[in-house]
N, C-alpha and C positions, 0 to 999 in steps of 0.2 A: 203313321203319315206313309202313304205308298208314293213312290217317286216313277215306279215302273211305266216305261214309255207305252203309250197307247193311243190309238187314232181318236180324237176327238170330233165331232162333226161341227162345223161351223154354224152360225145362225143364217137362217134361209133369208134371202132379200127377192123384193119384188124385182121382176125383170126390167119392167120399162123404168122404174126409178134408176137402177143400175145402170140402164143404158143412157138415162140422162146425164149421170156422173161421170161416164166415162165421155161424153161429148164434150163436157164443160173441162174436163181435165185435158183434153186433147187441145181445146182452145188456149187454155194455161199454156200448155207445153209449147204451142205454137208462137206464143209471146216471148218466150226464153226470158222471163223478167229476172231470172237470176245473173245475168248480164249486166244488171244495172240496181238489184235491190240485195242487201246481205240478209242473213237470217237474222240481225238485229233491227231491220226496218221493217217493223211490224205493223198490220192494218188491225186497228181495234173494232170490234163488232160489238154492239150491245143488242141483247135478246129483249126485241120488244114486248113480250110475253112475260118474263119475269125480271129483267132489268140485269141479268146476269152477263159478265164481260167475256167474250173471247178472244183471242189474240192470235191472228194468222201471220206466218213466218214461212220466208222463201228460202228454200236449199238449194244449193247449187253453186252460189258465188265461189266456194273454195275448190270447185271443179270435183268433187268426190262424191255426194250425193244428191241427186237432182229430186224436186217435188217441192212439195211445202207441208207443214204442220199447221192444226188449229189448235192452240192450246186451251185448253178449259178447267173450270173448278179452281179452288184456291190453290191446291198444288202445284196445278200447270201454270197458273199465272206465275206463282212465286217461283217455279223451276225457269220460264221463259224471260222474266225480268231479271233475275239473277244472273242469266246467261249473258243478258245484253248489258249489264252493267260490271259485270266482274269475268273478264275474259279467263282467268283460271280457275273459276269456280268448279269444274269438272275434276280437277285435281286435289282440291281440298277434302272432297267424300266420294270414297268408292262407290258409295250407294247412289249417286246422282245418276250412273246410266240406267238404272231402274226405277227412277223416281217420276219420269214423265206420266203428266193426264193429257192427252190429245189424241185426234185423229189425224192420220198422216196418208199422203197420197205419193208414192216415189215412181219415177221411170226406171226400169230396170231391165237386165237382158230377161229371156224366159227361164233360164236355170235357176234364177231367184224366185220363182212362184211355185207354189204347191199345187199338188192336184185339184183341190177344190177350188183355187183360183181359176184354173186353166177351164173346169167344167164351168164355171159362170162367165166366164169371157166367152167361150164358145157357144154359150146361150144366145148371146146377143150377135153374133157372127163378127167380134172384134178382129179388127186387121191391125197388126203392129206398126207403128208409126215408121214412115220409110227413112232409108239414109241414116240411121242410128241402131248402133246396139242395143241401146236404152230405150227400145219402141215398146215395152209392155207397160201394164197399169199396174201397182200393187197397193192395194188398199188396206190399212190397219189400223186398229185402235189400241193407245197404250195406256194401260191404267198403273198406278204406283204397284211396283212389286211383282207385276203380272208380265207375262211374256207378251209380245207383240201378237194381237189375235185379230181375228176377221170382224168387221162391222156388224152390228146387228143392225135391224132396221131402222130403230129410233137415230141412231148413230149416223147411218146412211140418209135419212132426211134431213137432219141438221147439217151435215156436211154439204149436202146438195145447196141447200139455203145459203150457207155460207159462201161456198164456191161461186154461185152467181156472182156476189159481193167482189169477191177475190180477182176474179178474171177481170171484172171493171176496173179495180185499182189497178192491176198489174198491166192494164191498157193504158190508163193515165200515166202512170210511173214512165212506162214505155216512151211518152211524148214529153213528159217534164222530169227529166233524169236528175235533178238539183232539188227534188221536193224533200229531203230529208237534211239538206245543207243547214249549218248553224242552228240544229235542233240538239236538244240534250237527249244522253241514251235512253232516258225513261219518257219522253215527250214523243208521243205517237198520235197518227192521225185516226180518227172515227169516222166509219161510213156514216153517212146522214140517216137517221132514223126513218124519216119519211120520205125517203128517196124511193122512186121506182127503178128497179135494179135493170130493168130493159132500157132506161135511158144512160146515155154517155155519163160517166162523173167528171166533174169538174173540181180543181183545186180549190175553189174557193167554196166547194160543197163540203169539205173534209173541216172537221173540228178537231181541234189539236189540244190535248190534254196530257198533263204528267201525272203519271201513274206512280205511286209511293208505295211500296210495301207495308202493310199494317204488321205490327208485331204479332207473332203467336201465341196463342192463348197459352199460360204456361200448363204443363202437363198434371196430370193427377197424381200425387204421391201414392208409395206401396204401402198399403196398409198390414199391419201385423196384428195378430192377437196377442192378448197378454201372456199366454204361455209360450208364444214363439219369441217373443220379446226377452222374457225371462231366459230362455234356453239360451238366446244368442249372447246376452250379456254374461252369462256364464261361461261362456269359452274363455280360455286363456287366450293373453295378446302375445302374438308372437313379432317381437319390435324389429325382426329383419324381415319380414315378410311384406312385400311390395306387389301390389296386384295391377295388370294392364287389363282392361275390361272394354268390350265394345261389340256392337251387335251389326252384322253386316247381311246384305242378301247372299244367300247361300247359291252356288252356281248349279246346285241339282234341281231340275225341274220337277215340280208335283203336278201330277196330270187329274187330280182330283176335283169335282165340281166343275162348272160350265168353261174353264178355260183357265189353262196352264199358269203357274205362278212359281216365283222364287221365293222358298220359306226364308224367315229370317233364321241366322245361325250367330248366336251368343257365343262368345269366347272369354275365358278367364284363364290369364297366362301369368305366370310368374314372372315379374319385371327382370328379375337379376340372371335368370338362366334360360327362360324361354320354354319352361316347361308348361303345358299345356294341363290346366286344373279342372277345367270343366267345359263341355261344349254340349250346346242344345240347340234343337231347332223348333221353330214354332210357325204357325201360320201368318204370313205378312198381309193377308187381306183381312185377318179380323183382329190382330194384336199390334200394339204400337211397339217400336224398337227399344224405347227406353223401358218400358214394363216387361219386356221379354229380358232384356240385360239384367234388370233388377232380380228379376224371379232367378236367373241363371246364376247370379252372384250368391245371392241367398243360400241356393242349393248347396253351393260348393263352400260357402264357409261351414255349412253342417256337416259335409263331406271331410272338411280338412279338419273341423274338431278346433279350429282356433280363429281368432281375429287378426287380420292383417295391420300394419301400423299404416299404410297409404293404399289409397285406389286411385289409379292414374285414368282418366277419361278424356276422349277428344269432343264428345258431344255435350253441350250445355244443358241439353234435357235429361241426359242419364244422371249427370250431377243434380239436377234439379229433385229429379224422383228420388235418388238416394239419400240426399242430405238429411231430410227427416229421419231417416232409419238408420245410419252408420255414424253421424256423428254423435248421438248419445253413446254410442259404444266404444268411444274414442278413436275412431278411423278417422281419418283426415281424406279430403277429397281434392284432387289437383286436378285441373284442366290443362292439357298438354296439347302442344300442335302435332306430335306423332307419337304411335305406339309401336316401337320398330320391332320388338319381339311378338308381340301379338299379329302385326302385319306379316310378318315372316310365316309364324304359323297358319295364318288363314291362306296364304299362298301355298304353303305344302298340301293342306287339306283341300284345297280348290284343284290343284293339280290332280290329286287322288281321285276326288269327286268325277274329274272331267274323263279321265282314264277309265274309270270304273264304267262311264256311261257310253264310251265309246266300244267299250268291251261286251255290253249288254247286248 
């Protein structure tokens, strides 16, 4: 798995569609909806062609990042609704930062754009917005585990359709700033499906719905062959060994494939002294973290040539995957709120990877 930096060409966009996107983004910018909407005051958009839901969220109320996100897909909706209903969710899980699935538009200084952004903006004769240092447009696609990347044509077309509705909603919210008063955090207005987007949006046109996160389907358990099961059972039990186990996004960027991504980094750490017993990288675009962690653990046990007394995990899905395998081996799994030795080991590894990347 190579992580050597190289320039990847972004997808090509139709210039006339990109020009429309930028014009609508300017309309949104001029309305300054972050003055009266927070990132939790989201607009629901139901796709008429497939019934799928997207959630549009305004950025800028905190005065740091300005623009908007359109959350999509089950991971995107789960991330957005969790953020709206749990103010501390990001501190619970270090993987949260790379778990978004959305399209984004940000208003940024010119230095935040790469060469490909500037070429595309030059093709439409874009002029930065006056009287602000955040006068440049930056469009990005965010996928779970992937680095922010340029929109492809399908994403640009969908964002253009959504942005027409978002601008109308921002205009309505600027006139009726109490739209979300006395509404639950998961109660959201949906853009009317039959509405003509060139007509002004009225508050009575909105359909309010309470969105509830469905339970995630249980993960598929790790399967072992009979010889593997026999070999693990034959390992002696170390009654003093307690292991911390987790799977996190590595800070080392991999540039293989169509877009850069952050691989999974699984860690097996001695809970008594912080010794790293095993660490492995796997592709976050093709593998689930619970399965990557499980494989790393099993390889560690074969290398250690013993069975631990306990395994400590923070993620319920890792516990579910491992339970059918390790419980017959006399190993107890405990779900805990923190893994202090593993967290320390990860941050040391992280600093080393970042230093190596800067020195490359």
